[in-house]
C-alpha positions in Angstrom: 17.6 -7.5 3.9 15.1 -8.4 1.1 15.2 -6.0 -1.8 11.8 -4.6 -2.7 11.3 -4.0 -6.4 9.4 -0.7 -6.9 7.1 -2.2 -9.5 6.1 -5.1 -7.2 5.4 -2.6 -4.4 3.2 -0.7 -6.7 1.5 -3.9 -7.8 0.7 -4.8 -4.2 -0.7 -1.3 -3.6 -2.9 -1.7 -6.7 -4.1 -5.0 -5.5 -5.1 -3.3 -2.2 -7.0 -0.7 -4.2 -8.8 -3.6 -6.1 -9.8 -5.1 -2.7 -11.2 -1.8 -1.5 -13.3 -0.9 -4.5 -16.6 -0.1 -2.7 -19.2 -2.8 -3.1 -22.6 -1.1 -3.4 -24.8 -1.1 -0.4 -28.4 -2.1 -0.4 -30.7 0.9 -0.7 -33.0 1.9 2.1 -36.2 -0.1 2.2 -39.4 1.7 1.4 -42.7 1.5 -0.3 -43.1 0.9 -4.0 -45.4 3.8 -4.6 -45.6 5.5 -8.0 -42.6 7.6 -8.6 -43.0 11.2 -9.6 -41.5 11.9 -13.0 -38.8 14.5 -12.8 -38.5 17.5 -15.1 -35.6 17.5 -17.5 -33.9 20.4 -15.6 -34.6 19.0 -12.1 -31.6 17.7 -10.1 -32.3 14.3 -8.5 -31.2 13.5 -5.0 -28.4 11.0 -4.3 -30.9 8.4 -3.0 -33.1 8.8 -6.1 -30.0 8.2 -8.2 -29.2 5.1 -6.1 -32.7 3.7 -6.4 -32.7 4.2 -10.1 -29.4 2.3 -10.3 -30.7 -0.6 -8.2 -33.9 -0.8 -10.3 -31.8 -0.9 -13.5 -29.2 -3.4 -12.4 -31.3 -5.6 -10.0 -28.3 -5.6 -7.8 -30.3 -6.3 -4.7 -31.1 -9.7 -6.1 -27.4 -10.5 -5.8 -27.4 -9.7 -2.1 -30.4 -12.0 -1.5 -27.9 -14.8 -1.8 -25.7 -15.7 1.1 -22.4 -15.6 -0.9 -21.1 -15.0 -4.4 -17.9 -15.3 -6.4 -16.6 -13.3 -9.3 -13.9 -14.7 -11.6 -11.9 -12.9 -14.2 -8.5 -11.3 -15.0 -6.3 -8.6 -13.6 -3.8 -6.8 -15.8 -1.4 -3.9 -16.0 -1.4 -3.3 -19.8 1.5 -0.9 -20.0 3.7 -3.4 -18.1 2.5 -6.4 -20.0 1.4 -8.1 -16.7 -1.7 -10.3 -16.7 -3.1 -12.8 -14.2 -6.2 -14.4 -12.9 -8.5 -12.7 -10.4 -11.1 -14.3 -8.0 -13.3 -12.3 -5.6 -15.4 -14.0 -2.9 -18.0 -11.9 -1.0 -20.7 -12.3 1.6 -22.7 -9.9 3.8 -19.7 -8.5 5.6 -16.7 -10.4 4.3 -14.5 -10.3 1.3 -11.5 -12.1 -0.2 -9.5 -11.2 -3.4 -6.9 -13.5 -4.9 -4.7 -12.4 -7.8 -2.2 -14.8 -9.3 0.4 -13.6 -11.8 2.8 -16.0 -13.5 6.3 -15.4 -12.3 5.1 -13.3 -9.3 2.9 -15.7 -7.5 -0.3 -15.4 -5.5 -1.4 -12.1 -3.8 -4.2 -12.3 -1.3 -6.3 -9.7 0.5 -9.1 -10.5 2.9 -11.5 -9.3 5.6 -13.4 -11.9 7.7 -15.7 -9.5 9.5 -13.1 -8.6 12.1 -9.5 -8.8 10.8 -8.2 -7.4 7.6 -5.1 -9.1 6.3 -2.9 -9.7 3.2 -0.4 -12.3 2.1 2.0 -12.2 -0.8 5.3 -13.6 -1.9 7.3 -10.4 -1.3 5.9 -9.1 2.1 4.6 -12.4 3.4 1.6 -12.4 5.8 0.5 -9.1 7.3 -2.3 -8.1 9.7 -3.6 -4.7 8.5 -3.6 -1.7 10.7 -6.7 0.1 12.2 -7.2 2.5 9.3 -6.9 -0.3 6.6 -9.2 -2.5 8.6 -11.9 0.3 8.8 -11.7 0.7 5.0 -12.0 -3.1 4.4 -15.0 -3.2 6.7 -16.7 -0.4 4.9 -16.0 -1.9 1.5 -17.4 -5.3 2.6 -20.6 -3.9 4.0 -23.4 -4.5 1.5 -26.4 -4.4 3.8 -26.3 -1.0 5.5 -28.5 1.6 3.6 -26.6 4.6 2.2 -28.4 7.0 4.5 -26.7 5.2 7.4 -23.3 4.7 5.6 -22.8 8.3 4.7 -23.0 11.4 6.7 -23.0 13.6 3.6 -24.7 12.8 0.3 -24.6 15.7 -2.1 -25.5 15.9 -5.8 -23.1 18.5 -7.1 -25.0 18.7 -10.4 -24.5 17.8 -14.1 -21.0 17.3 -15.5 -19.2 15.4 -18.2 -16.5 12.7 -17.8 -14.8 10.9 -20.7 -17.4 12.2 -23.1 -20.4 11.0 -21.0 -23.0 13.2 -19.3 -23.0 12.4 -15.6 -24.3 13.4 -12.3 -21.5 14.2 -9.9 -22.1 13.0 -6.4 -20.1 13.8 -3.2 -20.2 11.1 -0.5 -18.6 11.4 3.0 -18.6 8.1 4.9 -19.3 8.0 8.6 -16.5 7.1 10.9 -13.9 9.5 9.4 -13.1 7.6 6.2 -12.0 9.6 3.2 -14.7 11.1 1.1 -15.3 9.9 -2.4 -16.8 11.2 -5.7 -19.2 9.0 -7.6 -20.4 9.7 -11.2 -23.8 8.4 -12.4 -24.4 8.2 -16.1 -27.3 10.6 -16.8 -28.6 8.6 -19.7 -28.3 5.0 -18.4 -28.6 5.5 -14.7 -25.5 3.3 -14.1 -22.6 4.0 -11.8 -20.0 5.2 -14.3 -16.9 6.3 -12.3 -15.6 6.8 -8.9 -12.7 8.8 -7.3 -11.5 7.8 -3.9 -8.5 7.6 -1.6 -7.2 4.3 -0.2 -4.7 3.6 2.6 -2.1 1.0 1.4 1.4 -0.2 2.2 2.7 2.8 0.2 0.5 5.3 2.0 -2.6 7.0 0.8 -3.3 6.5 -2.9 -5.9 8.4 -4.9 -7.5 6.4 -7.7 -10.0 6.9 -10.4 -12.1 3.8 -11.3 -14.4 3.5 -14.4 -17.0 0.8 -14.8 -17.9 -0.3 -18.3 -18.9 -3.2 -20.7 -21.9 -4.0 -18.5 -23.1 -7.6 -18.7 -26.8 -8.7 -18.3 -27.4 -12.2 -17.0 -30.4 -14.4 -17.9 -32.1 -13.3 -14.7 -31.7 -9.6 -15.6 -28.9 -8.9 -13.1 -26.3 -6.4 -14.5 -22.7 -6.0 -13.5 -19.7 -4.3 -15.1 -17.6 -6.5 -17.3 -14.6 -4.3 -17.0 -13.3 -2.2 -14.1 -10.5 0.2 -15.1 -8.6 2.0 -12.3 -5.8 4.5 -12.6 -3.5 5.2 -9.6 0.1 6.2 -9.1 0.3 6.9 -12.8 -0.5 3.3 -13.7 -3.6 1.7 -15.2 -5.0 -1.6 -14.1 -7.9 -3.5 -15.6 -10.1 -6.1 -14.0 -12.5 -8.2 -16.1 -15.4 -10.0 -14.6 -16.0 -13.0 -16.7 -18.4 -15.1 -14.5 -20.4 -14.8 -11.3 -21.6 -17.7 -9.1 -24.0 -17.5 -6.2 -24.8 -19.5 -3.0 -21.4 -21.1 -2.9 -20.9 -24.5 -1.2 -18.1 -25.7 1.0 -15.7 -23.6 3.1 -15.1 -20.1 1.8 -11.6 -18.4 2.0 -12.6 -15.5 4.3 -10.7 -16.7 7.4 -7.0 -15.6 7.6 -4.6 -18.3 6.3 -2.4 -20.1 8.8 0.5 -17.7 8.4 -1.7 -14.7 9.2 -3.4 -16.6 12.0 0.0 -17.3 13.6 0.6 -13.5 13.6 -2.7 -13.0 15.4 -1.9 -15.6 18.0 1.6 -14.2 18.5 0.1 -10.8 19.1 -2.5 -12.1 21.5 0.2 -14.0 23.5 2.5 -11.0 24.0 2.2 -9.9 27.7 1.1 -6.4 28.3 3.9 -4.1 29.2 4.0 -3.3 32.9 3.8 0.4 33.7 7.2 1.9 34.3 8.1 2.3 38.0 8.0 5.8 39.2 11.5 7.1 40.1 12.1 7.2 43.8 11.6 10.7 45.2 14.8 12.3 46.5 14.6 13.2 50.2 13.6 16.7 50.7 16.5 19.0 51.7 16.5 20.1 55.3 15.7 23.7 55.7 18.8 25.8 56.1 19.4 26.9 59.7 19.0 30.6 60.2 22.4 32.2 60.7 23.2 34.0 63.9 22.8 37.8 63.7 26.0 39.6 63.1 27.5 41.2 66.3 26.9 44.9 66.5 30.1 47.0 66.2 31.6 48.3 69.5 31.3 52.0 69.9 34.4 54.0 69.2 36.3 55.3 72.4 35.6 58.9 73.4 38.4 61.3 72.6 
């Protein structure tokens, strides 16, 4: 039996959290009419916060491209672990590869249908229904928020790590865990998020903070660092470059080892229903016993 090191299991769980960090969805389309200026004490709606964020970051311009790639690093500072990170994404697909010297390559992906992982310790794995639903939700960058969430509630002004924020409660459709999103009240940027992710180690609650925002020549903004805390450990992803409209074959399809598992599962015959046990013959009804003979009368004296 292969011995599983606790730190490596935790690392794999954190990689899964990294894969499922929600990619923002395109805001609902609408007219470009003049926006009404809000009073200082007026609480904006969640969609108004979202529209302000998209206007500030020009994030919708990213999704106008058919694919994109983010390259950077992945690290666990307290454990002295650092590696490279690459994330590929398209309209409904995502692939994350993290390679750490001495530990190897850890991959997570979703091709629009199948969510999978592949790493040196567990080998290839097809994710279960719950994990697949989470991956699909994360990879979806085209559905408007009004259709993605059944509840969108601004809980009001708050503070987090010394920053003034709007605290937003989001409940996804389809029964996925609800999440809390914090918008910076001064910059309009998404500042932090609290969510629950299904991983190989069960449900993990994480807090993610976006910072060190980078502005490209075209005006597109994206977080240069994404810091997450889960299971008492901190991980940091840096985003050093972004490429768009990628050429060639992209790594969304499951690798050969995962594909073999899928084919093996499809080839397994369906179990035949168990035969019903033969019914025992009904017992014949008991024959009625003859009535007891009446006692003879006693002789007269």
